[in-house]
Every structure is written in C-alpha cells, then in structure tokens.
N, C-alpha and C positions, 0 to 999 in steps of 0.2 A: 816332481811338480804337483802330482795329485795330492801328495801329503801336504805340500805348502798351501794349496788352495783350500784343502779341508781345514788346516790349522787357521788360515786367515778367516774362513767362514765362522769357525768356532769363536775366534776373538771378536768378530763383528757381532755374533749372536750374544756374546757376553755383555756387549755394550748396549743392547737393545733397551733395557730398562732405563739406562742413563739417557739414551737418545729420546725416549718417550718423555722423560722428565724435562729435558731441554725443550722439546716441542711444546709441552704444556706451558712452561714458563714463558717461551717466546710468544705463544698465542695470547697469554694474559697481558703481555707487553705490546701486543699488536704489531709484532715484528714478523711479517709474513716470510721474509727471506730466511730468517733463522728457523722458522717452522719448516720451511721447504728443505733446508739443509738437514735438519734432525730427522724428518720423516724419510728422506731419501736414504739416510744411513740405515733406518729400520728395514726398508724394502730390499736394500742390498743384502742385508743379513738374512732376511726371510721373505722371499718373493711371494709367499702365500698369504702374507699379512694384508687382508682386505681392508681392515680399518685404516691402516697407514695410507693405502692407495686412495681411500675415500677422503682422507684428510688432505692429500696432495691435490686431488681434484678440486676440493673447496678452495685451497690456497691459490691454485691457478685461476679460478673464476674470480676470486676477490682481487687478484692482481691484474685482472683484465685480459688474461691469456685464455680467452674463451675457447679457441680451437683446441688447445691442449686439454682443457677441462672437459669439453664435450667428448673428445676422443677417448680419454681415460675413463670417463663415466660410462660410455657405451661399452667399452671393453669389460668393465666391471659388471655391468648389467647382464652380460652374456655368460659370465662365469657360473658354473654349476655347483661350485663348492660354497657359495654364499648362503648364509641362513636368511630367513625371511626379513629380518630387520635390516641386515646389510644390503639385501636386494632392494628394499624400499628406499634406503638412503642413497644408493647408487642412482636409482630412477629419479629421486627427488633432486639430486645434484644435476642430473642430466637435464631435467625439465627447467631448473633454474638457469642453467647455462644457455639453453635455447631461448628462454625468455629475455635474458639480458642481451643476447645476440640479435634480438628482434625477430626471431623465428617463432612467432606467437602460436601459429597453428600447430607446429611440432611440439611446443611446450604444452599446449592444451591436451594433445594426444597422450603425452607421457603422464601428465597428472591424472587423466581419465583412467589410464592403465593402473596407476597406483590405487585409485579409488575403487576400481573393480576388484582388486585384491583385498583392500581394507577400506570399507566405507567410512571409517572413523578416523582416517589419517588427517589430523588437524592442520598440518603444514599444507597438504594438498588442497584441503577445503578452503583455507585462507587464500592460497594462490589462485584457485579457480574463481573465487568471488571477485578478486581484484582483476583477473584477466577478463571475466565476463563484463565487468564495469568498463574496462578499457575498450572492449568490443561494442559497447552500447547495448549489451544484452542485460538490462537491469533486472528483469524478472528472474533470470537464472542467477544473477549475482546475489539477489536477495535469498534465493533458495539455498545457495551454498553457504551464505553467511548464517542463516538460521541453523543449518546442520552443524556448522562449526560451534555456534553458541550452545547447542545441546551437548555436543561432544565434550567441550571444555568447561561447561557449567558456568559460562560467562554471560553477562547481560551486554548485548551488542545493539541495544535499541537505538542509540544515537547514530551509529553507523548505518543501521537499517533505515532510519529516517532520511539520511542523506541520499540513499539509493532510491527511496520512494519519491523524493523530491526531483531527483534527476530523471526518473522515469516519467514523472508528471510533466516536466519541461519537454521531454521528447514527445509525449502524447499531445501536448499543446501545439507544438510545431507541426505535428501531423494532422491537426484539425480535429482531434478527438477530445473535445471539451469536457464531456461527461466523465470519460475515463481519467482525464487529467485531474478533475476535482476529487474523484474517488482515491486516486493515488496520493493527493495532498492530504486528504483526511487520514489515510493510513499513516502518512509521515507524521502528522501532528499527534496521532494516537501513540506512536512510538516515542516521540520526543515532544511532550507538551511544553517544554521550555524553549523551543526553537522559534525565535522571532521571525526568522526568514521564512519558515514554513507558514506561520500564522499570516504573515503579510501576503505571501503568494496565494494562500487560500482565500484571503479577503479580496484580493484582486479578482480571483476566479468567481467568487460569489457576486461581486459587483457586476461583472460582465454578464452574469446570469440574471441580474435584476433583483437579487435578494439583498436589498439595501440594508436592512437592519442586521442581518447575519454578517454582512460585510463589515459594517461599522464595529460590531463587537470584536471581530477578528483584528481590525485595524487598531482598536484600543489595546487589545491584548499584545500585539506586536510592539506598539509604542511603549507599553509598560515593561516588556521583557528586554528591550534593547533601545537605549536612548539614541543610539546612532541611526536607528531606523525611524525615529519619531517623525522627522520631517516628511518622509515618504508616506508614513501611515496617516498623518493628518491631511496630506493632499488627497488621499483616498477618502477620508472622512468628509472633507469638504465637498468632494465630488458627489457624495451620497445625499447631501443636504437638499438639493432641489428636487430629489426624487421621492422624498418622504412627504406624501401629499397631506397627511393628517397633521393639522396644526399642533405644535407642541411636542411632537414625537422626537424630533431632532434635539430640541432644547432639553427634553427630559433625559435623553441618552447622555448628552454632554454633562448635565448636572449629576447624573448617577456616577459617571466617571470621576467627576471632581469630588464627590462624596467619598469615594474610595482612595483617590489620590489628589488631595487638595493642593499639592505643590506642582501639579502638572500644568506648566505654563502654556503649553500648546493647546491644551483643552480650554484653558481660561480665555485664550485669544479666540478660539473657535466659537465659544459661547458669546463673547463680546461681538464678534462679527454677525452672528445669528441675530442678536438683539438689535444691532444697528439696522440690519436688513428689514426687520419687522417694525422699524420706526421707534424703537425704544432707546434713543441715543443716550439719555441720562444713565440708564441702567448699564449700557455698554461702557460708558466712561467709568462708572463705579467699579466694574469688574477689572479694569486695566490700570486704574490710577496708581495703585501701589506698585504694580509691576514696572511701569515706565519710570517711576521715581527711583526705584532701586536698581533697575537695569535698563537705562535709557539707550544703550547700544543695541537693544533688541528692536530692530527697525520694523519687524512685522507687527509687534504689539504697538509700537509708536504710531505707525501709519493708521492702524485701526482706531487708535485713540484720537488722533487728529481728525479723522473722518467723522468720528462721533462728535467731536467738538464743533466741527463745521455744521453738522446736521442740527445740533442743538442750537447753535447761534442763529440759524435760519428760523427757528421756532421762537426764540426769545432774543430780542435785540437789545437787551439791557446792557448799557455801557459798562457797568460794573463787571458783568460776565466777561466782556471782551478784555478788560484790564486783567482779570484773573487768568484768562487764557494766555495773554501776553507775558505775564509774570512767570507762568508755568513753563512756557516755551523758552523763555530766557534762562530759566534754571536748567532745563534739559540741554540747551545749547552750551552753556558753560560746562556742564558735566561731560558732554561729549568732547568738547574742544580740549579739555584737560585730562582726558582718559587715555591710558596707554593701550586700551583695547581697540581693535578694529571694529567698525560697524558691520553688523551681520544679523543673523537670526537671533543671536543671543550670545552669551558667554561661551 
C-alpha cells in the first residue's frame, strides 16, 4: 500500500506542470471552476506549494466563497515556510477577503500590517486610500494616494482632486467654511480642468462675499463643462447686484464674450444687464441674432421681449410696433413648426 501511495504521488507530481498550464489557460479564459480543479491537483501532488494555495484563496474569493478564502488565507499567513513575497500575498488576499465580506476594520488592520513590513506595497496603499475614503477619512485617503503615486510613478492628481472636493463638502457640512475653501483650492490646483470643483469654489467665494472672484470661477466652470453652464450663470446673475461699482459686471461679461463669442449664456446675461440699466435697444441688439437662429431658447426670448416692451414705452412709433409684431409672428411660426421642445436652448 505504501508503494502504491508513493507511486500515485509520483504520478501526480509528474502532472504538476500540466496542471499549472491548465490553471493558467483557465484563468485567461476566466473559468474559475477549471482553475480550482487544476490548482487542487497541484496541492494534492505537493501540499507545500504555497503559490497554488494562494491561487485557490483568490479563486474562492472571486467566486464569492469568502469564508473559505479567509480561512485558507489565514492558514497561509501563519505558515513559517513562506518567503516574504508569499507572506505579503497571503496577507493581501486575507485583507481583500475581509473587505469584501464587510469586515472593514479587520481589513484595515491587515493592510496596516502589510505596510509596516513594506511601506511601498502599492496594492495595500491603493486599498487603504479607498478604505479611508469609504470611512470618510479623506485626509488619510489623500495621504495614502500620494504615497501610491510616488511608489508607482503615476500622476493621480485627478483622483486627489476628487478626495479634496469630498473633504471640502464634509468640512462645509461641519460648518468649517474657511477650511472648506482651502480644500477646494487644493482640489482645483490638482485638477484645473474640473468644472465641478470650479463651480463649488465659486459658490464658496460668493458666500464669502468675494463677488468678482466668484464670477471668474463661474465663468471658468461654464467654459469647462456646458452641462454646468446653467448653474454657473445662475451664480453669475446672483453676483450682479453685489457689484456696486457701475460697469464692473458689464465689463466682466464683455471680457468673457471676447474670449468666447459663442457663449450664448453670457450674451443673455449681458442683455439682461443692459436692460436693467435702461439700455433696451442695446439689449435687443445683443439678442436679435440669437432669437432668430434659436427661437426655442426661451430665456433669450423672454429677455428680448422684455427689451422690446421697455423700448416701446420709450418710443411709441407705430412702425416699431409693426416691426415687433412681424418679428413675433416669425418666431411663432418657427416654434410651431419646430421638432425641438421649448427650453433654455437646443
């Protein structure tokens, strides 16, 4: 019998390379059951093969068998015959199992143990940054993200900007307005192309009473992301009454139009400003082309009609009224035959 067992073990050992090849092929084909079968053959032939056991722990976790994965990973982590790389992989697999099982505190403990042994473990640094974010510890999340960036030689500024913005929101909810603004500035420094951050910082500056700074940030947000333009221009309009020096608001709008002449929202804001200042004809001139080409832009249309009404009160010439009536008839015809719905614009 002993001879038979030894002979069977030798046959199994002879098949180990073939089993490893099958496991690799199955892994590439994302067939976890086949990987399990092949690796099980390997450990039956050689129970000391730690790499095969590590592979099985990973298979169990990916298959949702977290109890088996955690148990096997714990057993491997306690083995004395593992080299440092294998020990780290066992701990990493254990931490991942705890995390997926919802045992976040245990997962953090294991990742911290890994980092005590190797401060440059990129997998642990990435996981710790994500875990700290999930825990709402954004400052620590940023710290781990930066360490990972240095270790991997990667630029992770966009991810860092997201964390600074989330920290800013947390600080704002806690009533720490100054710290919130500082965090948003750090976010914008990390990712100057983030429209969301520019908009949030603009709102923070407006709350602080820094109207010109807020407007510049709102313009920036609108230019970076057209989907945020409506919100940005609401902020710009809210700043208008606060700019006490005559001409400051108009000057800032005109500067924006000099850089982006096709900015319809800015053109409407300028027309509204001119109307409020009693310059109805100038207001109409700014919008006439827009409402002719895009009459379903009801915001522009309403400001244009207000300007018409204001001008008509100044000048009651019947020819003007006929001109207005003809223009409105043209707009009405365009709207009634258009397949577009009425809204802010196209």
